[in-house]
C-alpha positions as CSV (number, residue, x, y, z in Angstrom):
1,M,140.7,-119.6,196.1
2,M,140.0,-116.1,197.2
3,N,139.7,-114.8,193.6
4,N,137.4,-117.7,192.7
5,L,135.0,-116.8,195.6
6,L,135.0,-113.2,194.6
7,K,134.3,-114.1,191.0
8,A,131.4,-116.4,191.9
9,K,127.9,-115.4,191.1
10,H,125.5,-114.3,193.8
11,W,123.2,-117.3,193.4
12,Q,126.2,-119.7,193.7
13,I,127.3,-118.1,197.0
14,F,123.8,-118.0,198.4
15,L,123.3,-121.7,197.5
16,F,126.6,-122.7,198.9
17,I,126.3,-120.9,202.2
18,Y,122.5,-121.2,202.8
19,G,121.0,-123.6,200.2
20,L,122.7,-126.8,201.3
21,P,122.1,-126.4,205.1
22,L,118.5,-125.4,204.4
23,F,118.1,-128.5,202.1
24,Y,119.4,-130.7,204.9
25,Q,117.1,-129.2,207.5
26,I,114.1,-129.7,205.2
27,M,115.1,-133.3,204.7
28,L,115.6,-133.7,208.4
29,I,112.1,-132.4,209.2
30,G,110.6,-134.6,206.5
31,S,112.4,-137.7,207.7
32,T,111.5,-137.0,211.4
33,A,107.9,-136.4,210.4
34,S,107.6,-139.6,208.3
35,S,109.2,-141.6,211.1
36,S,106.9,-140.2,213.7
37,I,103.8,-140.9,211.5
38,G,105.0,-144.5,210.8
39,S,105.6,-145.3,214.5
40,N,102.9,-143.1,215.9
41,K,105.3,-141.5,218.3
42,L,108.2,-139.0,218.3
43,N,111.6,-140.6,218.8
44,T,113.3,-137.9,220.9
45,E,116.8,-139.6,220.7
46,T,116.7,-139.7,216.9
47,V,115.7,-136.1,216.7
48,L,118.5,-135.0,219.1
49,K,121.0,-136.9,217.2
50,S,119.9,-135.4,213.9
51,L,119.9,-131.9,215.4
52,S,123.4,-132.4,216.8
53,F,124.6,-133.5,213.4
54,N,122.9,-130.5,211.9
55,L,125.1,-128.2,214.0
56,L,127.9,-129.2,211.8
57,F,126.1,-127.7,208.8
58,V,125.3,-124.6,210.8
59,M,129.0,-124.2,211.7
60,I,130.2,-124.7,208.1
61,S,127.6,-122.2,206.9
62,I,128.7,-119.6,209.4
63,L,132.4,-120.1,208.7
64,L,131.8,-119.9,205.0
65,F,130.0,-116.6,205.5
66,L,132.9,-115.2,207.6
67,Y,135.3,-116.4,204.9
68,W,133.4,-114.6,202.3
69,I,133.6,-111.4,204.4
70,W,137.3,-112.0,204.8
71,C,137.8,-112.5,201.0
72,V,135.9,-109.4,200.1
73,G,137.6,-107.2,202.7
74,I,141.2,-108.5,202.0
75,G,140.8,-109.2,198.3
76,L,139.4,-105.8,197.4
77,N,141.8,-104.0,199.8
78,N,144.8,-105.7,198.1
79,K,143.7,-104.3,194.7
80,L,143.6,-100.7,196.0
81,S,146.4,-98.3,195.4
82,K,148.8,-97.7,198.2
83,E,147.1,-94.3,199.0
84,L,143.7,-95.9,199.3
85,K,144.6,-99.1,201.2
86,I,142.9,-99.6,204.6
87,R,144.7,-101.2,207.6
88,T,143.4,-104.8,207.9
89,G,144.8,-105.9,211.3
90,K,141.7,-105.1,213.3
91,F,139.4,-106.5,210.6
92,K,141.3,-109.8,210.6
93,N,141.4,-110.1,214.4
94,F,137.7,-109.3,214.8
95,L,136.7,-112.0,212.2
96,I,138.9,-114.6,214.1
97,I,137.1,-113.6,217.3
98,I,133.7,-114.1,215.7
99,A,134.7,-117.5,214.2
100,L,136.1,-118.8,217.6
101,Y,133.0,-117.6,219.4
102,F,130.6,-119.5,217.1
103,I,132.8,-122.6,217.2
104,I,132.8,-122.6,221.0
105,I,129.0,-121.9,221.2
106,L,128.1,-124.6,218.7
107,L,130.4,-127.1,220.4
108,Y,128.9,-126.2,223.7
109,I,125.4,-126.9,222.3
110,W,126.6,-130.2,220.8
111,V,127.9,-131.3,224.2
112,I,124.5,-130.5,225.9
113,M,122.6,-132.4,223.2
114,N,124.8,-135.4,223.5
115,S,124.5,-135.3,227.3
116,W,120.7,-135.4,226.9
117,I,121.0,-138.3,224.5
118,S,123.1,-140.3,226.9
119,N,120.8,-139.3,229.8
120,N,123.7,-137.5,231.6
121,I,122.9,-134.4,233.6
122,F,124.6,-131.2,232.4
123,H,125.3,-129.2,235.5
124,T,126.8,-126.0,234.1
125,F,123.6,-123.9,234.4
126,T,122.1,-125.8,237.3
127,D,124.8,-124.6,239.8
128,N,123.3,-121.4,241.3
129,G,126.8,-120.3,242.3
130,V,128.0,-119.9,238.7
131,S,124.9,-119.4,236.7
132,L,124.8,-115.6,237.1
133,S,128.5,-115.3,236.3
134,V,128.1,-117.5,233.2
135,F,125.1,-115.4,232.1
136,I,127.0,-112.1,232.4
137,L,130.0,-113.5,230.7
138,F,127.9,-114.8,227.8
139,F,126.1,-111.5,227.5
140,L,129.4,-109.6,227.4
141,F,130.8,-112.0,224.7
142,N,127.6,-111.4,222.7
143,V,128.1,-107.7,222.8
144,L,131.7,-108.1,221.8
145,V,130.8,-110.3,218.8
146,I,128.1,-107.9,217.7
147,F,130.7,-105.1,217.8
148,C,133.2,-107.2,215.9
149,F,130.7,-108.1,213.3
150,S,129.5,-104.5,212.9
151,Y,133.1,-103.3,212.3
152,S,133.7,-106.1,209.8
153,C,130.6,-105.1,207.8
154,Y,131.7,-101.5,208.0
155,F,135.2,-102.4,206.8
156,V,133.9,-104.4,203.8
157,A,131.3,-101.7,202.9
158,K,134.0,-99.0,203.0
159,T,136.5,-101.1,201.0
160,L,133.9,-101.9,198.4
161,K,132.8,-98.3,197.9
162,T,136.5,-97.1,197.9
163,A,137.3,-99.6,195.2
164,E,134.3,-98.4,193.1
165,L,134.9,-94.7,193.5
166,Q,138.8,-95.0,193.6
167,E,138.7,-92.5,196.3
168,K,138.0,-92.4,200.0
169,G,134.4,-91.6,200.7
170,N,132.6,-90.7,203.9
171,Y,130.2,-92.9,205.8
172,S,127.1,-91.7,204.0
173,N,128.6,-93.2,200.8
174,Y,128.6,-96.7,202.1
175,V,126.0,-96.9,204.9
176,G,123.6,-98.7,202.6
177,D,126.2,-101.3,201.8
178,F,126.8,-101.7,205.5
179,F,123.2,-102.8,206.0
180,L,123.2,-105.0,202.9
181,I,126.2,-106.9,204.3
182,W,124.4,-107.2,207.7
183,L,121.4,-108.6,205.9
184,F,123.6,-111.1,204.0
185,P,120.9,-113.4,202.6
186,I,119.3,-110.4,200.9
187,G,122.3,-108.2,200.4
188,I,124.4,-110.9,198.6
189,W,122.1,-110.4,195.6
190,F,123.1,-106.8,195.4
191,I,126.7,-106.8,196.7
192,Q,128.2,-109.7,194.8
193,P,127.4,-108.5,191.2
194,R,129.2,-105.3,192.1
195,I,132.2,-107.3,193.3
196,N,132.1,-109.3,190.0
197,N,132.0,-106.1,188.0
198,L,135.0,-104.7,189.9
199,F,137.1,-107.8,189.2
200,S,136.1,-108.1,185.6
201,V,136.2,-104.4,184.6
202,L,138.3,-102.4,187.0
203,F,140.8,-105.1,188.0
204,H,140.6,-107.0,184.6
205,I,140.3,-110.4,186.3
206,K,137.8,-112.8,184.7
């Protein structure tokens, strides 16, 4: 499956990761709008239920994106010669941390939404004794995730450039690729064709 993802076209990956969730959100907005126009009022419960279900698509989209980063980093690194291989332990651990973070956050939001739907009061942030601690913890986790994601982009960019050059380069060689991976919805149109070329020409995998 890893090779299939790496051989996929840029538009296929973009559509798979972003197109389907975006299509659902457009359909959701259209359905909510038409329902509101027909009844002359906004059904808050229906909207919350739709949004809570939409979290599933968001989670799948994020996990697919992280899986693409995993496949590029590990897949290309496996094709490098022994002298050029990069240690992957930190890269793998950081991606797992990012995935767990987003799963926990999205599940947390889902619980809040469903508590609103059932008219329950969600007390986590209303308790003044823990609100500051929760905020600080949340902030620190966000900093950690940003660091983990930055390292993951750095790893993939370095691995991609090393595979293309067949030699270890310095940061200036792949800093542009680093930002392209950061800006994935745009960068995928430039990064994926190069990955396709590597697998079809350099690695002779079609």
